[in-house]
FIKEGU-152858 format. One line per 8 residues: number of its first residue (from 1); their letters; for each residue x negated, y negated, z negated of C-alpha. Coordinates in pm, 1 decimal. Layout:
N
NUM = a = X,Y,Z ~ ...
# end
This chain:
91
1 = mgnktkvr = -44.2,40.3,21.8 ~ -66.4,-374.1,103.7 ~ -208.2,-613.0,-199.8 ~ 76.0,-898.7,-64.2 ~ 335.7,-585.2,-39.2 ~ 183.6,-460.5,-407.7 ~ 261.2,-870.6,-552.3 ~ 611.5,-866.9,-300.5
9 = qertetra = 681.8,-516.7,-510.2 ~ 592.9,-657.6,-861.8 ~ 779.3,-975.4,-762.8 ~ 1093.0,-795.1,-736.5 ~ 1046.3,-567.7,-980.9 ~ 1045.7,-873.3,-1189.1 ~ 1324.6,-1014.3,-1109.5 ~ 1484.2,-720.3,-1135.2
17 = rrkgvssr = 1434.4,-606.4,-1491.8 ~ 1550.3,-998.7,-1622.9 ~ 1825.1,-942.2,-1439.4 ~ 1854.1,-549.7,-1612.2 ~ 1886.2,-381.5,-1345.3 ~ 1590.5,-216.8,-1127.2 ~ 1546.7,82.3,-804.8 ~ 1550.2,318.5,-1086.3
25 = slpeplsa = 1863.4,235.4,-1227.5 ~ 1983.6,435.4,-943.3 ~ 2073.0,793.6,-907.1 ~ 1815.4,891.3,-745.8 ~ 1506.4,573.7,-724.6 ~ 1374.5,369.7,-419.6 ~ 1016.2,479.9,-372.1 ~ 725.6,200.8,-364.8
33 = relevlhl = 716.7,333.3,23.0 ~ 1121.0,275.8,92.8 ~ 1085.3,-20.3,-140.7 ~ 812.1,-171.4,157.0 ~ 1029.5,-74.5,444.0 ~ 1353.8,-215.4,266.8 ~ 1184.4,-538.6,226.3 ~ 1097.5,-566.3,604.0
41 = laagrsnm = 1411.9,-471.4,700.2 ~ 1575.3,-736.6,497.8 ~ 1336.5,-986.5,712.9 ~ 1454.0,-854.0,1028.2 ~ 1215.4,-648.8,1098.9 ~ 1280.5,-364.6,1362.3 ~ 1252.9,61.6,1276.3 ~ 924.8,-82.1,1572.3
49 = qvaselvi = 802.5,-358.8,1407.2 ~ 793.7,-175.2,1047.1 ~ 650.2,165.4,1166.5 ~ 373.8,-118.6,1362.8 ~ 295.3,-287.5,978.6 ~ 275.4,-24.9,756.0 ~ 58.3,150.3,1006.4 ~ 349.3,493.6,1057.2
57 = svgtvkth = 573.3,643.8,1324.5 ~ 863.5,570.7,1421.2 ~ 1027.9,873.4,1276.1 ~ 877.6,856.9,939.2 ~ 1042.6,489.1,966.2 ~ 1412.6,625.5,989.7 ~ 1326.0,939.5,766.6 ~ 1261.8,648.6,525.0
65 = vnnifgkl = 1570.1,463.9,625.7 ~ 1790.3,751.4,576.3 ~ 1640.8,793.3,268.6 ~ 1774.4,429.8,173.0 ~ 2084.6,460.2,285.4 ~ 2175.3,767.2,76.2 ~ 2019.2,632.8,-197.1 ~ 2166.7,250.0,-205.4
73 = avhsrtqa = 2530.3,479.7,-50.6 ~ 2543.8,246.1,234.0 ~ 2580.7,321.4,660.5 ~ 2374.2,41.8,792.0 ~ 2032.2,-179.5,681.8 ~ 2303.7,-507.7,648.5 ~ 2503.7,-337.9,370.0 ~ 2151.7,-170.9,254.9
81 = vararelg = 2012.9,-538.1,211.3 ~ 2305.9,-653.3,44.8 ~ 2344.6,-372.9,-223.5 ~ 1980.0,-378.6,-321.5 ~ 2053.1,-797.0,-365.6 ~ 2339.8,-699.0,-596.6 ~ 2141.0,-444.9,-764.1 ~ 1880.9,-727.5,-835.1
89 = ila = 1598.6,-511.6,-587.2 ~ 1619.1,-739.8,-326.8 ~ 1611.5,-1177.1,-381.4
# end
């Protein structure tokens, strides 16, 4: 995980703790990599852009996105970002 991503994740987790929620409050918490992908989705990145930035395959990005959808109980990127914001996972 890059330093910039790690700092962003720590800030997000700090904000979430202040609100009393975190990805850990989910039945199955988001992994560190899923949080990275979620941040990039929230920034409007495509699967190809996420793959390029994280140096992983597009197929791996799709797997992470589907895992995020399942853990947040949503069916789209927009719903995932909205749900993550409701839970305080994203600012």
